[in-house]
C-alpha positions as CSV (number, residue, x, y, z in Angstrom):
1,M,89.3,120.5,173.8
2,I,85.4,120.3,172.7
3,K,83.8,116.5,174.0
4,I,80.6,115.7,172.1
5,A,78.7,112.9,173.6
6,V,77.5,110.6,170.6
7,D,74.1,107.9,170.8
8,A,76.2,104.7,169.4
9,M,73.2,103.0,169.5
10,G,70.9,105.3,167.9
11,G,69.5,105.2,164.2
12,D,69.2,102.3,161.8
13,N,73.3,102.2,161.0
14,A,74.0,101.6,164.5
15,P,76.3,100.8,166.1
16,G,78.7,100.2,163.1
17,E,78.2,103.6,161.0
18,I,77.7,105.8,164.7
19,V,81.2,104.3,165.9
20,K,83.1,104.9,162.3
21,G,81.4,108.3,162.0
22,A,83.1,108.8,165.7
23,V,86.6,107.8,164.8
24,D,86.5,109.6,161.2
25,A,85.7,112.9,163.5
26,V,88.2,112.4,165.9
27,T,90.9,111.7,162.7
28,E,89.9,115.1,160.9
29,R,89.9,117.1,164.2
30,K,92.4,117.2,167.1
31,D,90.4,119.8,169.0
32,I,87.7,117.5,169.9
33,T,87.0,114.1,172.1
34,V,84.3,112.1,171.7
35,C,81.7,110.2,174.3
36,L,80.1,107.7,172.8
37,T,77.3,106.8,175.0
38,G,75.9,102.6,174.9
39,Q,76.8,99.1,175.1
40,K,80.0,99.2,176.3
41,D,81.3,95.7,175.0
42,V,79.5,96.4,171.9
43,I,80.8,99.7,171.5
44,E,84.2,98.3,172.2
45,K,84.1,95.3,169.5
46,E,83.7,98.7,166.7
47,L,86.2,100.4,167.9
48,S,88.7,97.3,167.5
49,K,88.6,97.5,163.9
50,Y,89.8,101.3,163.8
51,T,93.4,102.9,164.5
52,Y,92.4,106.2,166.1
53,K,94.3,108.2,169.7
54,I,92.9,106.4,172.5
55,E,92.8,110.0,174.7
56,Q,89.9,111.2,171.6
57,I,87.4,108.7,172.2
58,E,86.3,107.7,175.7
59,I,83.0,105.2,176.4
60,V,80.2,105.9,179.2
61,D,77.9,102.6,179.3
62,A,74.5,102.3,179.0
63,P,72.8,99.2,178.8
64,E,69.6,100.0,177.7
65,V,68.4,101.7,174.5
66,I,65.0,103.7,173.0
67,E,63.7,102.0,170.2
68,T,62.1,104.1,167.3
69,G,58.7,102.9,168.0
70,E,58.6,103.8,171.8
71,P,56.3,106.8,173.5
72,P,58.6,109.1,173.4
73,V,57.6,110.7,177.2
74,N,57.6,106.9,178.8
75,A,60.6,106.1,177.1
76,I,62.5,109.1,178.5
77,R,60.9,108.5,181.8
78,K,61.4,105.0,182.2
79,K,64.8,104.1,180.5
80,K,67.4,106.1,182.4
81,N,70.3,104.2,181.5
82,S,69.7,104.3,177.7
83,S,72.5,105.7,175.8
84,L,70.1,108.9,174.7
85,V,69.1,109.9,178.1
86,V,73.0,109.3,179.7
87,G,74.0,111.4,176.7
88,L,71.6,114.2,177.4
89,N,72.5,114.0,181.1
90,L,76.5,114.6,179.9
91,V,75.3,117.9,178.1
92,K,73.1,118.8,181.0
93,N,75.4,118.5,184.1
94,G,78.2,119.9,181.5
95,E,80.3,117.1,180.7
96,A,80.0,117.2,177.3
97,D,79.7,120.5,175.2
98,G,76.8,118.7,172.9
99,F,75.4,115.8,172.0
100,V,74.6,113.8,168.7
101,S,72.0,110.8,168.0
102,A,70.3,109.6,165.1
103,G,68.0,107.8,167.0
104,S,64.2,108.4,167.8
105,S,63.4,111.9,166.8
106,G,60.5,111.8,169.6
107,A,62.7,110.7,171.8
108,V,65.5,113.4,171.2
109,L,62.7,115.8,171.2
110,V,61.4,115.1,174.4
111,G,64.6,114.6,175.7
112,G,65.8,117.8,174.9
113,Q,63.4,120.0,176.6
114,V,62.5,117.8,179.7
115,I,66.3,116.8,180.8
116,V,68.3,120.1,179.0
117,G,65.8,122.3,179.0
118,R,64.8,125.4,177.4
119,V,66.7,128.5,177.2
120,K,64.3,131.7,178.9
121,G,62.4,132.8,176.6
122,V,62.0,130.2,174.1
123,E,58.5,128.8,173.6
124,R,59.2,125.9,171.4
125,P,62.8,125.2,170.5
126,P,62.7,124.0,166.7
127,L,64.8,122.0,164.4
128,A,66.7,123.6,161.8
129,P,69.0,121.7,159.1
130,L,71.2,123.3,156.4
131,I,70.3,122.4,153.1
132,P,71.9,122.9,150.0
133,T,71.2,125.4,147.6
134,E,72.4,127.0,144.0
135,K,74.2,129.9,146.2
136,G,75.2,127.9,149.1
137,V,73.2,127.0,152.0
138,S,69.8,127.7,153.6
139,L,68.8,127.4,157.2
140,L,65.2,125.1,157.3
141,I,63.3,126.1,160.3
142,D,61.6,124.2,161.7
143,C,61.4,120.6,159.9
144,G,59.8,118.6,162.1
145,A,60.1,119.7,165.9
146,N,56.2,121.7,166.3
147,V,53.7,120.5,164.1
148,D,51.0,122.9,165.6
149,A,53.3,126.1,166.0
150,R,51.6,129.5,166.9
151,P,52.7,132.7,164.9
152,S,54.8,133.6,167.9
153,H,56.6,130.4,167.5
154,L,57.2,131.4,163.9
155,V,58.8,134.5,165.1
156,Q,61.3,133.2,167.0
157,F,62.1,130.9,164.7
158,A,63.3,133.6,162.7
159,Q,65.0,135.3,165.5
160,M,66.6,131.7,166.2
161,G,67.4,131.0,162.7
162,S,69.2,134.6,161.8
163,L,71.7,134.1,164.9
164,Y,72.7,130.8,163.9
165,M,73.1,131.9,160.1
166,K,74.9,135.1,161.4
167,Y,77.3,133.7,163.8
168,V,77.7,130.1,162.9
169,M,77.6,130.7,159.3
170,G,78.8,134.0,158.9
171,I,76.4,135.7,157.0
172,E,76.3,139.3,158.2
173,N,72.4,140.1,157.4
174,P,70.6,136.7,156.9
175,R,67.9,137.1,154.4
176,V,64.9,135.9,155.9
177,A,61.5,134.3,154.4
178,I,58.2,132.5,155.2
179,V,57.4,129.7,153.0
180,N,53.9,130.6,151.3
181,I,52.1,129.7,148.5
182,G,53.1,133.3,145.9
183,V,55.0,136.1,147.1
184,E,52.0,138.1,147.7
185,E,51.4,139.2,151.5
186,E,47.6,138.5,151.3
187,K,48.5,134.9,150.1
188,G,48.7,131.3,152.2
189,N,47.0,129.9,155.3
190,A,46.1,131.8,158.7
191,L,48.6,130.6,159.8
192,V,51.0,132.6,157.5
193,K,48.8,135.1,157.3
194,E,49.1,136.0,160.5
195,T,52.6,135.5,161.0
196,F,53.8,137.6,158.1
197,P,53.1,141.2,159.7
198,L,55.0,139.8,162.7
199,L,57.7,139.4,160.8
200,K,57.4,142.5,159.3
201,E,57.6,144.4,162.6
202,C,59.9,142.1,164.0
203,K,63.2,144.9,163.8
204,N,66.1,142.4,164.7
205,I,65.7,140.0,161.5
206,N,66.1,140.7,157.9
207,F,62.7,139.9,156.6
208,I,61.9,139.9,152.9
209,G,58.7,138.5,152.6
210,S,57.4,135.3,151.1
211,I,59.5,132.7,149.5
212,E,57.9,129.9,147.0
213,A,59.1,126.1,147.6
214,R,60.5,126.4,144.1
215,E,62.7,129.4,144.9
216,I,64.5,127.3,147.8
217,P,66.8,125.7,145.6
218,H,67.7,128.9,144.4
219,G,68.6,130.6,147.7
220,G,66.3,132.5,147.8
221,A,66.6,133.5,151.3
222,D,69.0,132.3,153.8
223,V,66.5,131.6,156.2
224,I,63.4,129.3,155.2
225,V,60.4,129.8,158.0
226,C,57.6,127.5,158.2
227,E,55.8,125.1,161.0
228,A,57.3,121.7,161.1
229,F,54.7,120.0,158.9
230,V,55.5,122.1,156.2
231,G,59.2,121.8,156.6
232,N,59.0,118.1,157.1
233,V,57.7,117.8,153.9
234,I,60.2,120.0,151.9
235,L,63.5,118.5,153.7
236,K,61.8,115.0,152.2
237,L,61.2,115.9,149.4
238,Y,64.7,118.0,148.6
239,E,66.3,114.8,150.0
240,G,64.3,112.9,147.8
241,V,64.7,115.0,144.2
242,G,68.5,115.1,145.0
243,A,68.8,111.4,145.2
244,T,67.0,110.5,142.4
245,M,68.7,113.4,140.0
246,M,71.9,111.8,141.2
247,T,70.9,108.7,140.1
248,M,69.4,109.8,136.5
249,V,72.7,111.6,136.1
250,K,74.6,108.8,136.6
251,K,72.6,106.4,134.7
252,G,72.2,108.8,131.7
253,L,75.7,109.2,131.6
254,M,76.8,105.2,131.1
255,S,73.8,104.4,128.8
256,N,76.4,104.1,125.3
257,L,79.9,104.7,124.4
258,R,79.3,108.2,123.8
259,S,77.8,109.4,126.9
260,K,81.0,107.3,128.4
261,I,83.6,109.0,127.1
262,G,81.7,112.5,127.6
263,A,81.4,111.3,131.4
264,L,85.3,110.8,132.2
265,L,85.9,114.5,130.8
266,I,83.4,116.2,132.9
267,K,83.8,114.0,135.9
268,P,85.9,116.1,137.9
269,A,83.3,118.9,137.5
270,L,80.5,116.9,138.0
271,K,81.2,115.2,140.6
272,S,82.4,118.6,142.7
273,T,78.8,119.8,141.4
274,L,76.9,116.8,142.8
275,K,78.4,117.1,146.2
276,S,77.5,120.2,146.7
277,F,74.1,119.5,146.5
278,D,74.7,116.6,149.0
279,A,73.1,117.2,152.4
280,S,74.6,114.7,154.4
281,Q,78.3,117.1,154.0
282,Y,76.0,119.5,156.1
283,G,75.8,117.4,159.6
284,G,72.2,117.0,161.4
285,A,69.8,119.5,162.3
286,P,70.2,121.6,166.0
287,L,67.4,121.8,168.1
288,L,68.0,125.6,168.6
289,G,66.6,127.4,171.8
290,L,68.2,124.5,174.5
291,K,70.3,125.8,177.3
292,G,73.0,123.2,175.4
293,L,73.5,121.4,172.2
294,V,71.6,118.6,170.8
295,V,71.2,117.9,167.5
296,K,69.4,115.2,165.2
297,T,70.8,113.3,162.2
298,H,68.7,111.0,160.0
299,G,68.0,108.0,161.5
300,S,69.7,106.1,158.4
301,S,72.6,108.3,159.0
302,K,76.1,106.5,157.7
303,A,79.0,107.5,159.0
304,K,79.8,110.6,156.4
305,E,76.8,112.4,158.4
306,V,77.7,111.4,161.5
307,K,81.3,112.8,161.3
308,N,80.0,116.3,160.0
309,S,77.5,116.2,162.8
310,I,79.9,116.0,165.5
311,I,82.3,118.7,163.6
312,Q,79.2,120.6,163.0
313,C,79.2,121.0,166.5
314,I,82.7,122.9,166.9
315,S,81.2,126.2,165.4
316,F,78.2,126.2,167.8
317,K,80.2,126.0,170.7
318,E,82.8,128.3,170.0
319,N,80.3,130.6,169.1
320,E,77.9,130.3,171.9
321,I,75.0,130.0,170.2
322,S,72.7,129.2,173.0
323,D,73.5,132.5,175.1
324,K,73.0,134.2,172.1
325,I,69.4,133.0,171.9
326,K,69.1,133.8,175.6
327,G,70.5,137.3,174.6
328,C,67.9,138.0,172.3
329,L,64.8,136.1,173.2
330,A,64.8,136.6,177.3
331,P,64.5,140.2,177.6
332,E,61.2,140.0,175.9
333,E,60.2,137.1,178.1
334,T,60.9,139.5,181.2
335,E,59.2,142.5,179.6
336,A,55.8,140.6,178.9
C-alpha cells in the first residue's frame, strides 16, 4: 500500500472538495491509503457524508492553517502544527510516500525545500505540471517555482523533466525544447541564448532546439523548458483559452434548433475530445528534485483534480523518480 498525505485545509474549496477527492481516490484505487492532515473534527464531519473503506483513510490532527496571503517563510517557521507542515513532515520522516496540497504555493515551495529537503546536486526544484496536447501530454517545467532562474537551473530542469517523462509517462527518448520567440538559435533573451548551447551539449537529454508557444498545444516537444515567469504565463493562458473554447463550443451548439440536433449526433465524440484537453485529469504539479514527493495542485482544485493528484503519486513512487534524479545529478555535484 502506498500512503499519500493530503492537506485537507489547503485551497479555495477546502475541506469539502479535498476530502471528497480523497474518498474518490481510495474508492478508485485499492492500493493506496490517504492520510488527511487538518482539523480533526472538521475532517470527520466531511467524511461522514461518504461511504468508504475505513482502513484506507486516516486523519492526523493539525489545528493550524496556513492562509494563502501569509509570508511563506514565517508561516512555515511559526505554524508547526499546520496541515501543510504536518503533511510535509510525514514525508520527511518516511511516514508517507507523498504529499498533496492545494494550499499556499509559496508555503509549499518553501516547506518542500526546508522540511523535505533537496536531492544532493539539485540547485532549484521546479514545478512541473503535465499539460494536454494534440499528441497526448507534455511536461511544462518550470511553471512557478523559480522566476529568476539561471542557465544551469534550466539544464537541470531539462534533465529532471526527461527522467519524469521517460519513467512516469513511458516515453523512451523524450524530446526536450526550450521556449523561445523563434526557432533560430540566435533568437531569445539573454537567459535563453546562454542556456541553448548548454542544452545542446547535455548528453543525457534529447534536445531538439527552441519551441514557439503556438507549437506547444500541437505536441512539438515532450519536455517544455522555461523559467517560472514564462511557464506560469503559458500555463494560465493555456487553461484560460481551454476553458473559454469549451464554453464557446457549448454555447454555439445550443444556439438554434439545427445546432442542437447536430450536438446530439456529435456529443460522444465531442465529449471525448474536450475531455482530452481538460488539464485537471492529469493531476497537480510535482516539485521535482526533492528527497520526497510533494505535489502542488491548483488553489481552486475540485475533487476530480485532487483525486487525480493523489493517484498521480503512485507511478512517481513506484518508479522511484527522486532516486533517479539523484543518480543523474548528484555525480555532477560531486565532480564540481
